[in-house]
C-alpha positions as CSV (number, residue, x, y, z in Angstrom):
1,M,12.8,-25.0,15.1
2,T,14.7,-26.9,12.5
3,N,17.6,-25.7,10.5
4,T,15.7,-25.4,7.8
5,T,12.1,-24.6,8.8
6,A,14.6,-21.5,10.4
7,S,16.3,-20.6,6.7
8,A,12.3,-20.8,5.2
9,S,11.6,-18.5,7.9
10,S,14.8,-16.2,7.2
11,A,14.1,-16.2,3.7
12,S,10.1,-15.5,3.4
13,S,11.3,-11.8,6.1
14,L,13.6,-10.8,3.3
15,G,11.6,-10.9,1.1
16,L,8.0,-9.0,3.1
17,L,10.7,-6.8,4.2
18,V,12.1,-6.4,0.2
19,L,9.0,-6.0,-1.2
20,R,8.3,-3.5,1.5
21,I,11.0,-1.0,1.4
22,V,9.9,-1.7,-2.5
23,V,5.5,-1.2,-1.9
24,G,6.3,1.5,0.6
25,A,8.4,3.5,-1.5
26,I,5.4,3.8,-4.5
27,F,3.3,3.8,-2.3
28,A,4.7,7.1,-0.6
29,A,6.3,8.9,-3.5
30,H,2.2,9.0,-5.0
31,G,1.4,10.2,-2.0
32,A,3.8,12.8,-1.8
33,Q,3.3,13.6,-5.2
34,K,-0.5,14.4,-4.8
35,I,0.1,16.8,-2.0
36,F,3.2,18.4,-3.2
37,E,3.8,17.6,-6.3
38,F,-0.1,18.0,-7.8
39,T,-1.5,19.5,-4.4
40,I,-4.4,19.0,-3.0
41,P,-5.9,21.3,-4.7
42,G,-4.3,20.1,-7.6
43,T,-5.9,16.2,-6.7
44,I,-8.8,17.2,-6.0
45,G,-9.4,18.5,-8.7
46,S,-8.0,15.2,-11.3
47,F,-10.3,13.6,-8.4
48,A,-13.5,15.4,-9.5
49,G,-12.8,15.5,-13.4
50,M,-12.3,11.4,-13.7
51,G,-15.2,10.8,-11.6
52,V,-14.4,10.0,-8.1
53,P,-17.3,10.8,-5.9
54,L,-16.6,13.5,-2.9
55,A,-13.5,14.1,-5.0
56,E,-12.4,16.8,-2.1
57,I,-12.1,14.6,1.3
58,A,-11.1,11.2,-0.7
59,A,-8.9,13.3,-3.3
60,P,-6.7,14.5,0.6
61,V,-8.1,10.8,2.1
62,V,-6.4,8.9,-0.1
63,A,-2.9,11.0,-1.3
64,F,-2.5,10.5,2.7
65,L,-3.8,7.3,3.0
66,E,-0.3,6.2,0.1
67,L,2.1,9.2,2.5
68,I,1.5,7.5,5.9
69,G,0.9,4.6,5.1
70,G,4.2,3.7,2.5
71,I,5.7,5.0,5.0
72,L,4.8,2.8,7.5
73,L,5.3,0.1,4.4
74,I,8.6,0.9,4.6
75,L,9.0,0.3,8.5
76,G,6.7,-2.5,8.6
77,L,4.9,-0.7,10.9
78,L,1.0,-1.3,11.3
79,T,1.7,-3.6,8.1
80,R,-1.6,-5.6,7.8
81,P,-4.4,-2.2,9.2
82,V,-1.6,-0.3,6.2
83,G,-2.0,-3.2,3.8
84,I,-6.2,-3.7,3.5
85,L,-6.8,0.2,3.9
86,L,-4.1,0.5,0.2
87,A,-5.6,-2.4,-0.8
88,V,-8.6,-1.0,-1.2
89,D,-7.4,2.3,-1.9
90,M,-6.5,0.6,-4.7
91,L,-9.7,-1.5,-5.4
92,V,-11.6,1.8,-5.6
93,A,-8.9,3.7,-8.3
94,L,-8.7,0.8,-10.1
95,V,-12.7,0.5,-10.2
96,L,-13.2,3.4,-10.9
97,V,-11.1,5.3,-13.3
98,H,-8.5,2.5,-14.2
99,L,-11.3,-0.4,-15.7
100,P,-12.1,1.0,-19.0
101,A,-9.1,1.7,-19.9
102,G,-8.6,-2.5,-20.2
103,L,-4.7,-3.7,-18.9
104,W,-2.4,-1.4,-19.7
105,V,-0.7,1.1,-18.3
106,T,0.2,2.7,-21.0
107,A,-3.0,3.4,-22.1
108,G,-4.3,4.5,-18.3
109,G,-5.4,0.4,-17.8
110,Y,-5.3,-0.9,-14.5
111,E,-2.3,-3.2,-14.5
112,F,0.1,-1.4,-12.4
113,V,-3.0,-0.1,-9.7
114,A,-3.6,-4.5,-8.9
115,V,0.0,-4.9,-8.8
116,L,0.2,-2.9,-5.7
117,G,-3.1,-3.6,-5.1
118,A,-2.4,-7.0,-4.7
119,A,1.3,-6.2,-2.8
120,A,-0.4,-3.9,-0.8
121,L,-2.7,-7.6,0.0
122,A,0.1,-9.7,0.5
123,L,1.6,-7.8,3.0
124,A,-1.7,-7.6,5.4
125,L,-2.5,-11.1,4.6
126,T,1.6,-11.7,5.7
127,G,2.3,-9.5,8.2
128,A,5.0,-7.7,8.0
129,G,7.9,-10.1,9.0
130,R,10.7,-10.3,11.4
131,Y,12.1,-7.4,10.5
132,S,10.1,-5.4,10.5
133,I,9.0,-2.9,13.9
134,D,5.9,-4.8,14.0
135,A,7.3,-8.2,14.7
136,A,10.1,-6.8,17.5
137,A,7.6,-4.2,19.1
138,L,4.9,-5.6,18.4
139,R,4.7,-9.3,18.6
140,G,2.6,-11.3,21.2
141,R,1.6,-7.8,22.5
142,A,-0.9,-7.2,20.2
143,P,-4.1,-9.0,18.2
144,A,-3.0,-11.7,15.3
145,W,-5.0,-8.7,12.3
146,L,-3.1,-5.8,13.8
147,A,0.3,-7.0,13.9
């Protein structure tokens, strides 16, 4: 590996670390909010009120996916599958809830969920980078789609 390639790889991994920490923290905070502040029954009611199908199943699944998935992104553990799941979560939120309100988040629009979904998808496509549990523990011992 050339010195230029090594620098690019380090810079890319550092960029992925920053992205994972920020996006993971936001997802974890939203999941914790759904579980501990709004409570699962409150989140179910909110989802039902927004027209989410099977709200009694979707609400706890989404809440725990966002909390646990966010933590896993921060750690860089199972980044690719977690990224896919969170990207799907945001796509569903965009289509079912936010799309009719337009772009702007201040009007209930989809700009925020679109950015979170794109970031989660980017992490699913790239992986966690060098500074992650995936790189330390799984690289070479797990299929590429996992690590």
